[in-house]
C-alpha positions in Angstrom: 6.8 -12.8 6.6 7.3 -12.6 2.8 8.8 -9.5 1.4 10.6 -9.0 4.6 13.4 -7.0 3.0 11.1 -4.6 1.2 10.0 -1.1 2.2 7.0 -2.2 4.2 8.6 -5.5 5.3 11.7 -3.9 6.9 9.6 -1.5 9.0 7.1 -4.2 10.0 9.9 -6.6 11.0 11.3 -4.0 13.4 8.0 -3.3 15.0 7.1 -7.0 15.4 10.4 -7.6 17.1 9.8 -4.6 19.5 6.5 -6.4 20.3 8.5 -9.5 21.4 7.3 -11.6 18.5 9.4 -14.3 16.8 9.7 -13.4 13.1 11.0 -15.4 10.1 11.6 -13.5 6.9 11.9 -14.9 3.5 15.0 -13.9 1.4 16.3 -14.9 -2.0 19.9 -15.0 -0.7 20.8 -16.4 2.7 22.4 -13.3 4.1 21.3 -12.3 7.5 22.6 -8.8 7.1 19.8 -7.8 4.7 17.2 -8.3 7.5 16.7 -6.4 10.7 18.7 -8.0 13.6 16.6 -10.6 15.3 14.7 -11.7 12.2 15.4 -15.4 11.3 16.2 -15.5 7.5 14.7 -18.4 5.4 15.9 -18.7 1.9 13.2 -19.0 -0.7 14.1 -19.1 -4.4 10.7 -18.5 -5.7 7.3 -17.7 -4.3 5.5 -19.9 -6.9 7.2 -23.1 -5.7 5.0 -24.8 -3.2 7.6 -27.3 -2.0 9.9 -24.7 -0.5 7.4 -23.5 2.1 7.2 -26.5 4.4 10.2 -25.8 6.6 9.1 -22.2 7.0 5.5 -22.8 8.1 6.1 -25.4 10.7 5.2 -23.8 14.1 4.0 -20.6 12.5 0.7 -19.1 13.7 0.5 -16.1 11.4 1.7 -15.4 7.8 2.0 -11.8 6.6 2.2 -11.9 2.8 3.8 -8.8 1.4 5.9 -10.2 -1.5 4.5 -9.3 -4.9 5.3 -8.5 -8.4 4.9 -4.7 -8.5 4.9 -2.0 -11.2 7.9 -1.9 -13.4 8.7 1.2 -15.5 10.3 -1.0 -18.2 8.8 -4.4 -18.2 10.9 -7.0 -20.1 8.5 -9.8 -19.7 6.9 -11.0 -23.0 3.6 -11.4 -21.3 3.5 -9.0 -18.2 0.0 -9.9 -17.3 0.9 -13.6 -17.1 3.9 -12.8 -14.9 1.7 -10.7 -12.5 -0.7 -13.7 -12.2 2.0 -16.2 -11.7 3.5 -14.4 -8.7 0.6 -12.4 -7.2 -2.2 -15.0 -7.7 -0.7 -18.4 -8.1 2.1 -17.7 -5.6 -0.3 -16.4 -3.0 -2.6 -19.3 -3.5 0.1 -21.9 -3.1 1.4 -20.2 0.0 -2.0 -20.1 1.6 -2.7 -23.7 0.7 0.5 -24.8 2.3 0.0 -22.5 5.3 -3.4 -24.1 5.9 -1.9 -27.6 5.7 0.5 -26.7 8.4 -2.1 -25.3 10.7 -1.3 -21.6 10.3 -4.1 -19.7 12.1 -4.2 -16.4 10.2 -3.1 -15.1 6.8 -2.7 -11.4 6.3 -2.6 -10.3 2.7 -1.3 -6.9 1.6 -3.5 -5.9 -1.3 -4.0 -2.4 -2.7 -6.5 0.4 -2.9 -6.1 0.1 -6.7 -8.2 -3.0 -6.6 -11.2 -0.6 -6.4 -10.0 1.5 -9.4 -7.8 4.5 -10.2 -10.1 7.4 -9.5 -13.0 8.2 -7.1 -14.4 11.3 -8.7 -17.1 10.8 -11.3 -17.9 7.4 -10.0 -21.0 6.1 -8.1 -19.2 5.8 -4.8 -20.1 6.4 -1.2 -20.0 10.0 0.0 -19.5 11.9 3.2 -19.2 15.5 4.2 -15.8 17.0 4.9 -15.3 20.4 6.6 -13.1 22.8 4.6 -12.8 26.4 5.6 -16.2 27.8 6.7 -18.3 25.2 5.0 -18.4 21.5 3.9 -18.0 19.6 0.7 -19.3 16.2 -0.4 -16.4 13.8 -0.9 -16.3 10.5 -2.8 -14.3 7.6 -1.5 -13.7 3.9 -1.9 -15.2 1.6 0.7 -15.2 -2.1 1.3 -18.8 -2.3 0.0 -17.8 -1.1 -3.5 -17.6 -3.6 -6.4 -13.8 -3.7 -7.3 -12.8 -2.3 -10.7 -9.1 -2.9 -11.1 -7.7 -1.1 -14.2 -4.1 -2.5 -14.7 -2.5 -5.9 -14.6 -1.1 -5.3 -11.1 -4.4 -4.3 -9.6 -6.2 -7.1 -11.5 -3.8 -9.7 -10.1 -4.3 -8.3 -6.5 -8.0 -8.6 -6.9 -7.8 -12.2 -8.3 -5.5 -13.1 -5.4 -8.0 -11.8 -2.9 -10.6 -14.0 -4.4 -8.6 -17.2 -4.4 -7.4 -16.5 -0.8 -11.0 -16.1 0.3 -11.9 -19.4 -1.4 -9.0 -21.1 0.3 -10.1 -19.6 3.7 -13.6 -20.8 3.3 -12.4 -24.3 2.5 -9.7 -24.7 5.1 -10.8 -22.5 8.0 -7.6 -20.5 8.0 -8.5 -16.9 8.9 -7.8 -14.3 6.2 -7.4 -10.6 6.6 -7.0 -8.3 3.6 -5.6 -4.8 3.8 -6.0 -2.2 0.9 -3.6 0.7 1.5 -3.3 3.7 -0.8 0.2 5.0 -1.7 2.6 4.3 1.2 5.3 6.8 2.1 8.0 7.1 4.8 11.8 6.6 5.2 13.0 4.4 2.4 10.2 5.3 0.0 11.0 4.9 -3.7 9.2 5.4 -7.0 6.9 8.4 -7.6 6.8 9.7 -4.1 10.6 9.9 -4.0 10.6 11.6 -7.4 8.2 14.2 -6.2 10.4 14.9 -3.1 13.4 15.4 -5.4 11.4 17.8 -7.6 10.3 19.8 -4.6 13.8 19.8 -3.1 15.3 21.2 -6.4 12.7 24.0 -6.4 11.3 23.0 -9.8 8.1 25.1 -10.5 5.0 22.9 -10.8 1.8 23.9 -12.7 -0.5 22.5 -10.1 -1.6 25.4 -8.0 -5.2 25.2 -9.0 -5.7 21.4 -8.8 -8.5 20.7 -6.3 -8.4 17.0 -6.1 -8.3 14.7 -3.0 -6.0 11.8 -2.4 -5.4 9.4 0.5 -1.9 8.3 1.6 -0.5 6.3 4.5 2.6 6.7 6.5 4.7 3.5 6.7 4.4 3.4 10.6 0.7 3.8 10.4 0.4 0.9 8.0 2.7 -1.2 10.3 0.5 -0.4 13.2 -2.6 -1.5 11.3 -1.0 -4.8 10.4 0.0 -5.4 14.0 -3.6 -4.7 15.0 -4.9 -7.3 12.5 -2.4 -9.8 13.9 -3.6 -9.3 17.5 -7.3 -8.6 17.1 -9.7 -11.5 16.9 -12.2 -9.4 15.1 -10.1 -8.9 12.0 -10.6 -12.5 10.9 -12.3 -12.8 7.5 -12.3 -9.0 6.9 -11.1 -6.6 4.3 -10.0 -3.1 5.4 -9.0 0.1 3.8 -6.3 2.0 5.8 -4.9 5.5 5.4 -3.6 8.4 7.4 -7.2 9.7 7.5 -5.9 13.1 6.2 -6.8 13.3 2.6 -5.1 16.2 0.7 -5.0 17.8 -2.7 -1.8 17.5 -4.8 -0.8 21.2 -4.1 -1.4 20.7 -0.4 0.8 17.6 -0.4 3.5 19.5 -2.2 3.3 22.4 0.3 3.5 19.9 3.2 6.6 18.2 1.6 8.2 21.6 1.0 7.6 22.5 4.6 9.1 19.3 5.9 12.2 19.9 3.6 12.3 23.5 4.7 12.0 24.6 1.1 9.5 26.9 -0.6 6.7 25.3 -2.6 6.9 26.6 -6.2 3.5 26.3 -7.6 1.8 28.2 -10.4 -1.7 27.9 -12.0 -2.2 26.1 -15.3 -5.4 24.8 -17.0 -6.3 21.3 -15.9 -7.5 20.3 -19.3 -4.2 21.4 -20.9 -2.3 19.4 -18.3 -4.3 16.3 -19.2 -3.7 16.8 -22.9 0.0 17.5 -22.6 0.4 14.5 -20.4 -1.1 12.3 -23.1 1.1 13.8 -25.8 4.2 13.2 -23.7 3.2 9.7 -22.9 2.9 10.6 -19.2 -0.9 10.3 -19.0 -1.0 7.9 -16.0 1.4 10.1 -14.1 -0.6 13.2 -14.8 -3.8 11.4 -13.8 -2.3 10.6 -10.4 -1.4 14.3 -9.9 -4.7 15.8 -10.9 -7.2 13.0 -10.2 -8.7 11.9 -6.9 -8.4 8.6 -5.0 -9.6 8.5 -1.4 -10.5 5.7 0.9 -12.8 5.4 3.8 -11.3 3.8 7.0 -14.5 3.8 9.0 -14.8 0.0 9.0 -11.4 -0.7 10.7 -12.0 2.2 13.1 -15.3 0.8 14.2 -14.5 -2.9 14.2 -11.0 -3.0 15.5 -10.7 0.4 17.2 -7.8 1.3 15.0 -6.8 4.8 14.1 -3.5 6.0 12.6 -1.2 6.8 15.6 0.9 9.3 13.6 -0.2 12.5 11.7 0.7 13.1 8.1 2.8 16.0 9.2 4.9 13.7 11.4 5.2 11.1 8.7 6.4 13.7 6.1 8.8 15.1 8.6 10.4 11.7 9.2 10.5 11.0 5.5 12.2 14.4 4.8 14.7 13.7 7.6 15.6 10.4 5.9 15.7 12.0 2.5 18.1 14.8 3.6 20.4 12.3 5.3 
């Protein structure tokens, strides 16, 4: 496993060990204490260097590739796009080529729902009905049949990586599985989700009461379970899957759920959506505001029907465990 010390990798390592699997995790510094007990550490200086993979891949049947260059608030690289490509595309390609040379059977690649775009409303997407209250509404979502429309360097690099990995799979016969999760949360979460928890915990009033968007999320243990299913199930070979909690919520609903898990009141008040959009642009926080007021939902019908997978944990459970970790 690459990225074994990260947010997803740490949780996945623990689950794989519980399943009785032998796990090797790549680390930059040879310090066994940074990995869950039982994971064999393998020092790897850089993902882009092909020559360092040989000793790791001998006698390995599955590679789970989590390591990636992710979003940075302040990117010091002179050419960030090139850096994303070097790590996320070239690094993934070299790893896959070497894995195939050593007879690795299956390669599981952690991509992103952002490969399909930033928003689902206002797009020509698939639709399904969702029961809300006494009626139903038409809901747009990303599906595996959509043409990808990545919008930023990170998402573009993930889409390009998917393409080179599929090409490698076609040429070598090594099985490829691609997972596209939305935002992942759970104990150990960082970045925007953690910031939102802190804001709710402090009781800061938020002008989001009337936002009627829909967003998909996935609890870390649900994602781990999906990865394990793709490792074990023969039907996952050659497939791309969206995964989520299958409980899409609006931003105010999410805030209320977080507040409930923290045992705090949700302080929400109404504010015109257009003004939020404009003020966000003026303040240089346009992307953050878009995530709060826009919709991004994914359809998990394919993995449910083909692999029989469904998220084992509810969002309520996931948020409760995340809140417990946060408060401790």
